[in-house]
C-alpha positions as CSV (number, residue, x, y, z in Angstrom):
1,M,-66.7,43.0,47.9
2,K,-68.2,41.6,44.7
3,T,-70.5,39.4,46.6
4,N,-71.9,42.3,48.6
5,I,-72.5,44.4,45.5
6,F,-74.4,41.8,43.4
7,R,-76.5,40.1,46.2
8,P,-79.3,42.8,46.1
9,I,-79.5,42.4,42.3
10,L,-79.9,38.7,42.7
11,F,-82.7,39.0,45.2
12,V,-84.6,41.4,42.9
13,L,-84.3,39.1,39.9
14,M,-85.6,36.2,42.0
15,A,-88.6,38.2,43.2
16,V,-89.5,39.2,39.7
17,L,-89.4,35.7,38.5
18,T,-91.5,34.4,41.4
19,F,-94.1,37.1,40.9
20,S,-94.2,36.4,37.2
21,A,-94.8,32.7,37.8
22,C,-97.7,33.5,40.2
23,M,-99.2,35.8,37.6
24,K,-99.1,33.1,35.0
25,D,-100.9,30.6,37.5
26,L,-103.9,32.8,38.0
27,G,-107.1,31.0,37.3
28,N,-105.8,27.5,38.1
29,Y,-107.6,27.3,41.5
30,D,-111.3,27.5,42.7
31,Y,-111.7,29.9,45.7
32,V,-114.4,29.0,48.2
33,E,-115.7,31.5,50.8
34,I,-115.3,30.0,54.3
35,N,-118.0,30.0,57.0
36,A,-116.5,32.8,59.1
37,L,-117.5,33.7,62.7
38,E,-118.8,37.2,62.5
39,E,-120.1,37.9,66.0
40,I,-120.4,36.5,69.5
41,T,-122.9,38.2,71.8
42,G,-123.7,37.3,75.4
43,L,-120.1,36.8,76.3
44,P,-118.5,40.0,77.7
45,T,-114.8,40.4,78.2
46,E,-115.3,40.1,82.0
47,L,-117.6,37.7,83.9
48,N,-118.3,37.4,87.6
49,A,-119.1,34.2,89.5
50,I,-119.7,33.1,93.1
51,Y,-118.0,30.0,94.4
52,G,-120.4,27.2,95.0
53,Q,-123.3,28.7,93.1
54,D,-124.7,28.0,89.7
55,F,-122.8,29.7,86.8
56,K,-124.3,29.9,83.3
57,V,-123.2,31.6,80.1
58,T,-125.3,31.4,76.9
59,P,-123.4,33.1,74.0
60,E,-125.1,33.8,70.7
61,L,-123.1,33.0,67.6
62,K,-123.4,34.5,64.1
63,F,-121.6,32.8,61.2
64,S,-121.4,34.3,57.6
65,L,-122.7,31.2,55.8
66,D,-125.0,29.7,58.6
67,Q,-127.6,32.3,59.3
68,D,-129.9,29.7,61.1
69,F,-126.9,28.3,63.1
70,D,-126.8,24.5,62.9
71,E,-125.3,23.7,66.3
72,S,-124.4,20.2,65.2
73,A,-121.9,21.6,62.6
74,Y,-119.6,22.8,65.3
75,N,-117.4,21.7,68.2
76,F,-117.3,23.8,71.4
77,E,-114.8,24.2,74.2
78,W,-114.6,26.2,77.4
79,S,-111.2,26.4,79.0
80,Y,-109.3,28.4,81.6
81,I,-105.7,28.8,82.9
82,G,-105.3,27.5,86.5
83,S,-102.8,26.2,88.9
84,N,-101.2,22.9,88.1
85,G,-100.6,22.2,91.8
86,L,-96.9,22.4,91.4
87,G,-96.4,26.1,91.5
88,G,-97.1,26.6,87.8
89,T,-100.2,26.9,85.6
90,K,-101.8,24.9,82.8
91,L,-104.8,25.1,80.5
92,F,-107.8,23.1,81.7
93,T,-110.8,22.1,79.6
94,W,-113.9,23.0,81.5
95,A,-116.8,21.9,79.2
96,T,-117.4,20.9,75.5
97,T,-120.9,22.3,75.2
98,R,-122.3,25.4,73.4
99,D,-123.4,26.9,76.6
100,L,-121.6,26.7,80.0
101,E,-123.8,25.7,82.9
102,V,-121.9,24.4,86.0
103,K,-121.5,24.7,89.7
104,M,-118.7,27.2,90.3
105,T,-115.9,25.1,92.0
106,L,-112.9,27.3,91.1
107,V,-111.1,28.8,94.0
108,A,-111.7,32.5,94.4
109,G,-109.5,34.6,92.1
110,N,-109.2,35.9,88.6
111,Y,-108.8,33.5,85.7
112,T,-107.9,33.9,82.0
113,A,-110.5,31.9,80.1
114,Y,-111.4,31.0,76.5
115,Y,-114.5,30.1,74.5
116,S,-113.6,28.2,71.3
117,V,-115.8,27.2,68.4
118,T,-114.6,24.9,65.6
119,D,-116.3,24.6,62.2
120,K,-116.3,20.9,61.5
121,A,-116.4,21.4,57.7
122,S,-113.5,23.7,57.4
123,G,-111.6,22.8,60.6
124,V,-111.2,26.5,61.4
125,K,-111.2,27.2,65.1
126,Y,-112.3,30.6,66.6
127,S,-111.5,31.6,70.2
128,K,-112.6,34.4,72.4
129,K,-110.6,35.4,75.4
130,F,-112.3,36.7,78.6
131,T,-111.6,37.2,82.3
132,L,-113.4,35.2,84.9
133,K,-113.6,36.7,88.4
134,V,-114.6,34.2,91.1
135,A,-115.6,35.4,94.5
136,N,-116.2,33.1,97.5
137,E,-119.2,34.0,99.6
138,I,-119.3,30.6,101.2
139,N,-116.7,31.3,103.8
140,E,-118.5,32.1,107.0
141,G,-121.6,30.7,108.8
142,W,-123.2,27.7,110.5
143,I,-122.1,24.3,109.3
144,M,-124.5,21.6,110.2
145,M,-123.9,17.9,110.3
146,N,-127.4,16.6,109.5
147,E,-129.2,13.3,109.2
148,V,-131.1,12.7,105.9
149,N,-132.8,9.3,105.6
150,G,-130.4,7.8,108.1
151,T,-127.3,9.1,106.4
152,A,-125.0,12.1,106.9
153,R,-125.2,15.3,104.9
154,V,-123.6,18.7,105.5
155,D,-125.7,21.8,105.1
156,M,-124.7,25.4,105.7
157,L,-126.2,28.7,106.7
158,S,-123.7,30.9,104.9
159,V,-123.3,34.7,105.5
160,N,-123.8,36.5,102.2
161,S,-122.4,39.8,101.1
162,Q,-125.4,41.6,102.7
163,G,-124.8,40.0,106.1
164,N,-127.8,37.7,105.9
165,F,-127.7,33.9,106.2
166,E,-128.4,31.9,103.1
167,L,-129.1,28.1,103.1
168,I,-126.7,25.9,101.1
169,R,-128.1,22.4,101.1
170,D,-125.5,19.6,100.7
171,L,-122.4,21.7,101.0
172,L,-120.0,19.0,99.8
173,Q,-121.9,18.4,96.6
174,T,-122.5,22.1,95.9
175,T,-118.8,23.0,96.2
176,G,-117.6,19.8,94.4
177,A,-115.6,18.8,97.5
178,G,-114.8,15.3,96.2
179,L,-116.0,13.7,99.5
180,Q,-118.9,11.4,99.8
181,L,-119.8,10.8,103.5
182,E,-120.8,7.3,104.6
183,G,-122.6,6.3,107.8
184,K,-124.7,8.3,110.3
185,P,-123.8,11.8,111.4
186,V,-121.8,12.2,114.6
187,M,-120.0,15.5,114.9
188,T,-118.6,18.6,113.2
189,Y,-116.1,21.0,114.8
190,T,-113.8,23.9,113.8
191,Y,-110.7,25.4,115.4
192,A,-107.3,26.9,114.6
193,T,-105.1,23.8,114.7
194,G,-101.8,25.3,113.7
195,L,-100.1,23.8,110.7
196,L,-100.7,20.1,110.6
197,L,-98.4,17.4,109.4
198,G,-99.0,16.1,105.9
199,P,-99.2,17.3,102.3
200,D,-102.4,19.4,102.7
201,A,-100.8,22.3,104.7
202,I,-104.0,23.0,106.7
203,S,-103.8,25.2,109.7
204,Y,-107.5,25.5,110.4
205,G,-109.4,22.3,111.1
206,L,-113.0,21.9,109.7
207,Y,-113.9,18.4,110.9
208,L,-116.8,16.3,109.7
209,G,-117.5,13.0,111.4
210,T,-119.8,10.0,111.0
211,D,-119.8,6.6,112.6
212,K,-117.7,5.4,109.6
213,G,-114.8,7.9,110.0
214,T,-113.8,11.5,110.7
215,T,-112.0,13.8,108.2
216,K,-111.1,17.4,107.6
217,V,-111.9,19.4,104.5
218,D,-110.2,22.5,103.2
219,P,-111.7,25.3,105.4
220,N,-111.8,27.8,102.5
221,T,-112.9,25.7,99.4
222,F,-114.3,22.6,101.2
223,K,-112.2,20.4,98.9
224,W,-111.1,17.0,100.2
225,T,-108.2,14.7,99.7
226,P,-107.7,11.3,101.3
227,T,-104.8,12.6,103.4
228,M,-107.2,14.9,105.2
229,N,-108.6,11.9,107.1
230,L,-108.2,12.2,110.9
231,T,-106.0,9.0,111.0
232,Y,-103.3,11.0,109.3
233,E,-103.1,13.2,112.5
234,M,-102.6,10.1,114.6
235,F,-99.4,8.1,115.4
236,G,-99.3,4.5,116.5
237,E,-101.9,1.7,116.2
238,I,-105.3,3.0,115.2
239,P,-108.3,0.8,115.8
240,D,-110.3,-0.4,112.8
241,G,-113.2,1.9,112.0
242,F,-112.0,4.6,114.2
243,Y,-113.9,7.9,114.4
244,A,-114.1,10.8,116.8
245,D,-117.1,11.2,119.1
246,V,-115.9,14.7,120.2
247,I,-113.1,17.1,119.5
248,Q,-112.5,20.2,121.6
249,S,-109.8,22.8,121.5
250,R,-107.8,24.1,124.4
251,S,-105.7,27.2,124.6
252,G,-102.3,27.4,122.9
253,G,-103.1,25.3,119.8
254,S,-103.9,22.2,121.8
255,A,-106.9,19.9,121.7
256,Y,-108.6,16.8,123.1
257,M,-110.3,14.1,121.2
258,I,-112.4,11.1,122.4
259,G,-112.9,8.1,120.2
260,N,-113.4,4.4,120.7
261,N,-113.8,5.2,124.5
262,N,-110.2,6.6,124.6
263,I,-108.9,10.1,125.2
264,Y,-106.3,11.6,122.9
265,F,-104.3,14.8,123.3
266,Y,-102.8,17.1,120.6
267,Y,-100.3,20.0,121.3
268,R,-98.6,21.1,118.2
269,T,-96.2,23.7,119.8
270,H,-94.7,20.8,121.8
271,N,-94.8,18.5,118.8
272,I,-97.3,16.2,120.6
273,Y,-99.7,14.6,118.2
274,Y,-102.6,12.2,118.8
275,S,-100.9,8.9,119.6
276,A,-101.1,6.7,122.8
277,P,-104.4,7.4,124.7
278,I,-104.1,9.5,127.8
279,S,-107.1,7.7,129.4
280,Y,-104.7,6.0,131.8
281,V,-103.9,6.5,135.5
282,T,-100.2,6.1,136.1
283,A,-100.5,5.5,139.9
284,E,-102.9,2.6,139.3
285,E,-101.1,1.4,136.1
286,R,-104.4,0.9,134.3
287,G,-106.5,2.5,131.6
288,F,-110.2,3.3,131.6
289,E,-113.0,3.9,129.2
290,A,-114.1,7.6,128.9
291,A,-117.6,9.1,128.6
292,P,-117.9,11.3,125.5
293,F,-117.6,14.6,127.3
294,I,-114.8,17.1,127.8
295,G,-115.0,19.7,130.6
296,G,-112.6,22.6,131.0
297,D,-112.1,26.3,130.2
298,P,-111.1,26.3,126.5
299,F,-109.4,29.7,126.9
300,I,-107.3,29.2,130.0
301,V,-103.5,29.4,129.4
302,I,-101.9,29.0,132.8
303,N,-102.6,25.6,134.4
304,A,-104.5,24.5,131.3
305,H,-106.4,21.3,132.0
306,A,-109.6,19.3,131.3
307,I,-112.0,17.1,133.3
308,F,-113.1,13.7,131.9
309,Y,-115.3,11.0,133.3
310,D,-114.0,7.5,133.8
311,K,-117.1,5.4,133.1
312,T,-115.2,2.2,133.9
313,N,-114.8,3.1,137.5
314,R,-117.5,5.8,137.7
315,R,-115.4,8.7,138.7
316,F,-114.0,12.1,137.6
317,V,-110.4,12.4,136.4
318,K,-108.2,15.3,135.3
319,H,-105.6,15.9,132.6
320,S,-103.2,18.7,133.2
321,G,-100.6,20.5,131.0
322,S,-99.1,18.2,128.4
323,N,-99.0,15.1,130.7
324,A,-99.2,11.7,129.0
325,T,-101.8,10.4,131.5
326,C,-104.7,11.5,133.7
327,T,-105.0,11.7,137.5
328,T,-107.8,11.0,139.9
329,L,-109.4,13.9,141.9
330,P,-108.9,13.8,145.6
331,D,-112.1,14.4,147.7
332,P,-112.2,17.7,149.6
333,P,-111.9,17.8,153.4
334,S,-115.1,16.5,155.1
335,D,-116.3,20.0,156.1
336,Q,-116.1,21.1,152.4
337,K,-117.2,17.9,150.8
338,L,-120.6,17.7,149.1
339,F,-120.0,14.5,147.1
340,S,-117.3,12.1,146.3
341,F,-115.4,12.4,143.0
342,N,-115.7,8.6,142.9
343,T,-119.4,9.0,142.4
344,G,-120.3,5.4,141.6
345,M,-122.8,6.8,139.1
346,D,-123.2,7.0,135.4
347,L,-122.7,10.3,133.6
348,D,-125.6,11.7,131.6
349,Y,-124.0,15.0,130.7
350,M,-121.0,17.2,131.5
351,R,-119.9,20.7,130.5
352,W,-117.7,23.5,131.7
353,V,-119.5,26.9,131.7
354,P,-118.2,30.4,132.8
355,F,-121.1,30.7,135.4
356,N,-119.9,31.5,138.9
357,G,-116.4,32.1,137.8
358,G,-116.2,28.9,135.7
359,E,-117.5,25.5,136.8
360,I,-118.1,22.0,135.7
361,F,-121.8,21.1,135.6
362,S,-122.4,17.4,135.6
363,I,-125.6,15.4,135.6
364,L,-125.2,12.0,137.2
365,K,-127.6,9.0,137.1
366,D,-127.9,6.4,139.8
367,P,-127.4,3.1,138.1
368,N,-129.9,1.4,140.4
369,S,-132.7,3.9,140.0
370,N,-134.1,6.7,137.8
371,K,-132.8,9.4,140.1
372,K,-130.5,12.0,138.7
373,Y,-128.2,14.4,140.5
374,L,-126.5,17.7,139.7
375,A,-122.9,18.0,140.8
376,R,-120.9,21.3,140.3
377,F,-117.3,22.0,141.0
378,N,-114.4,24.2,140.0
379,S,-112.1,22.3,137.7
380,A,-109.0,24.2,138.6
381,N,-109.0,23.7,142.4
382,N,-111.6,20.9,142.7
383,V,-113.8,23.1,145.1
384,Q,-117.3,21.7,145.1
385,S,-120.2,24.2,145.0
386,Y,-123.4,22.2,144.6
387,Y,-124.8,18.7,144.9
388,S,-128.5,17.6,145.0
389,E,-131.0,15.4,143.4
390,M,-132.7,16.9,140.4
391,I,-136.5,17.0,140.9
392,G,-138.1,18.2,137.6
393,T,-140.8,17.3,135.2
394,D,-140.0,13.9,133.6
395,I,-136.3,14.6,134.2
396,A,-135.6,10.9,134.3
397,D,-136.5,10.7,130.6
398,A,-134.5,13.7,129.5
399,E,-132.8,13.3,126.0
400,F,-130.7,16.4,125.6
401,Y,-129.2,18.9,128.0
402,A,-127.7,22.4,127.8
403,I,-126.3,24.7,130.5
404,S,-126.8,28.5,130.4
405,P,-123.3,30.0,130.6
406,E,-124.7,33.2,132.1
407,F,-127.3,32.1,134.6
408,G,-126.5,28.4,135.2
409,Y,-130.0,27.3,134.2
410,I,-130.2,23.6,133.1
411,F,-132.3,23.1,129.9
412,Y,-133.4,19.6,128.9
413,T,-135.8,18.1,126.4
414,I,-138.6,15.5,126.4
415,A,-140.0,14.6,123.0
416,G,-140.9,18.0,121.5
417,K,-140.7,20.1,124.7
418,V,-137.9,22.1,126.2
419,Y,-137.8,22.6,130.0
420,E,-135.7,25.0,132.1
421,Y,-134.6,23.6,135.5
422,D,-133.9,26.0,138.3
423,M,-131.4,24.3,140.7
424,I,-132.2,26.7,143.6
425,Y,-136.0,26.2,143.6
426,K,-135.7,22.6,142.1
427,T,-138.5,23.4,139.7
428,S,-139.0,22.9,136.0
429,K,-140.7,25.4,133.7
430,L,-141.9,24.5,130.2
431,M,-140.2,26.9,127.9
432,L,-141.0,25.6,124.4
433,D,-143.5,23.2,123.0
434,F,-143.1,22.2,119.4
435,G,-146.1,19.9,119.4
436,S,-145.7,16.9,117.1
437,S,-142.2,18.0,116.0
438,K,-139.2,16.3,117.5
439,I,-135.9,17.8,118.9
440,S,-132.6,16.6,117.5
441,Y,-130.2,19.2,118.9
442,L,-129.8,21.4,122.0
443,N,-126.8,23.5,122.9
444,F,-125.3,26.8,123.8
445,Y,-122.5,27.5,121.3
446,D,-119.1,28.7,122.3
447,F,-117.5,31.0,119.7
448,K,-113.7,31.0,119.7
449,N,-113.6,34.8,119.0
450,S,-116.0,35.9,121.6
451,S,-115.3,39.6,121.0
452,K,-116.4,39.4,117.4
453,Y,-119.2,36.9,118.0
454,P,-120.8,37.8,121.4
455,G,-123.5,35.2,121.3
456,R,-122.6,32.9,124.1
457,N,-126.0,33.1,125.8
458,K,-128.0,31.9,122.8
459,L,-129.8,28.6,123.1
460,M,-129.7,26.6,119.8
461,V,-132.7,24.3,119.3
462,G,-132.8,22.0,116.3
463,T,-136.2,20.4,115.5
464,Y,-137.7,18.4,112.7
465,N,-141.0,17.2,111.3
466,P,-141.0,13.4,111.8
467,T,-143.5,12.8,108.9
468,V,-141.0,14.3,106.4
469,S,-137.7,12.6,105.5
470,D,-136.5,14.4,102.3
471,G,-133.8,16.5,103.9
472,T,-135.9,19.7,104.2
473,E,-137.7,18.9,107.5
474,G,-135.1,20.5,109.8
475,V,-135.5,23.8,111.7
476,L,-133.0,25.8,113.8
477,G,-134.3,28.2,116.4
478,I,-131.9,30.6,118.2
479,Y,-133.2,32.0,121.5
480,T,-132.0,34.6,124.0
481,V,-132.2,33.4,127.6
482,P,-133.4,36.2,130.0
483,G,-132.8,36.2,133.7
484,G,-135.5,35.5,136.4
485,N,-136.7,32.4,134.6
486,G,-138.2,34.6,131.9
487,D,-139.6,33.2,128.7
488,L,-137.2,32.5,125.9
489,V,-137.0,35.1,123.1
490,L,-136.7,33.8,119.6
491,D,-134.0,35.8,117.7
492,Q,-133.7,33.8,114.5
493,S,-135.3,30.8,112.8
494,Y,-134.0,28.9,109.8
495,S,-135.5,25.9,108.0
496,G,-135.2,23.7,104.9
497,F,-132.3,21.4,105.9
498,G,-131.9,18.0,107.5
499,R,-132.2,16.9,111.1
500,I,-129.4,18.6,113.0
501,K,-127.1,16.3,114.9
502,S,-124.1,18.7,115.4
503,L,-123.2,22.2,114.3
504,T,-120.2,24.5,114.3
505,Y,-119.5,28.0,113.2
506,R,-116.9,28.8,110.6
507,E,-115.5,32.0,112.0
508,R,-113.6,34.7,110.1
């Protein structure tokens, strides 16, 4: 009880003595006014940025003892709180400059950020907190695998918030992907893969391929890690320097790939991954080398299959369901036979199109002459519908082909000219003449979501000026194909990128 009574008195006496000591010490110190930060302008509490675009902030600083602001007297730091990749967050240093000028590579979202200024003389650090809102407008559009001075570069025609296409040159550098492509461009392709094995947890494949290798990148941020390489989707022995010539999806989350003259099959729902090549005929107990073409309805579910060309034995073969090998195609009865599926010819081009209920169009070349033949058949039941020599202007020298999915017209290119071949009348019509420009790409593009993107009958023509090689010489023209052999109608034209070798559309 006595302790509780006298404790407050003791505290009061101690406080009086302490205050008295301080009073007696007045005048023993020199007080110096510090250089205080009085104001920051040009840095609001909320900033907006677009992923992949330039982002710049130029704050103005006012200090109490530095009216002219000597920048060398201070240290600067820009920082933000972001994901640590382990489910948590941490503070990242962004830059150590007075102004912030970067390519925005942060994933879309809201971030707490700080701008800090330290007075070197006093060591006092001042910080201003602000919110950074990052939007991603680079998420839909045409992705182009281009050639620039003999090397590969990815450019993009991105749909902006107004619904217009905006050119993004060198997409990987612009977005800070962390991927440097090597070699010449080969292919690009997108499709919903289903969740793939590996640490990246990617379920939508955006593939980029050169003659040095094939890899995916993140389909939303375009970021890359080494485990996104295509070889991480493959089991078994992988040839040195392997890359994909072509990848094509099939219904139900399955896909085909051709690389190193072999055919591979992927079917995630059945846990079948790219492993042993399916370019093998069990009945003959031997494999074959495949031409780089895949023919088949990509949307068929029942009796799903694809047609390939065995260039070793010069014949068509088929893969069905989830079989581990291919089979040969039996010839029709003599009264229905137009040609033998064992053609004995080389394959120039092949594609499945929905024309006439869905058919394989193939262009065959006689190995002993310059003659070319058009062979058509139904891939599901092997019924043959057409076979004849192609007699068209300079058809023997054709470089690229494309088949109209609606009318069955065959388009082909010679130098800077595009011809349309009518198989009924066996005539060629000059449709486009680009003069001294060259053609690097010709195709009808198949959208995966055809109800949202009803552009199947659009002819894509990539051209370039051969006298320019700075990565701005490329042009893409998109044309509507009318019936009755009517003239092509230009819908859209874009320019300023490299020489298109392959393109795909990032759908949303």
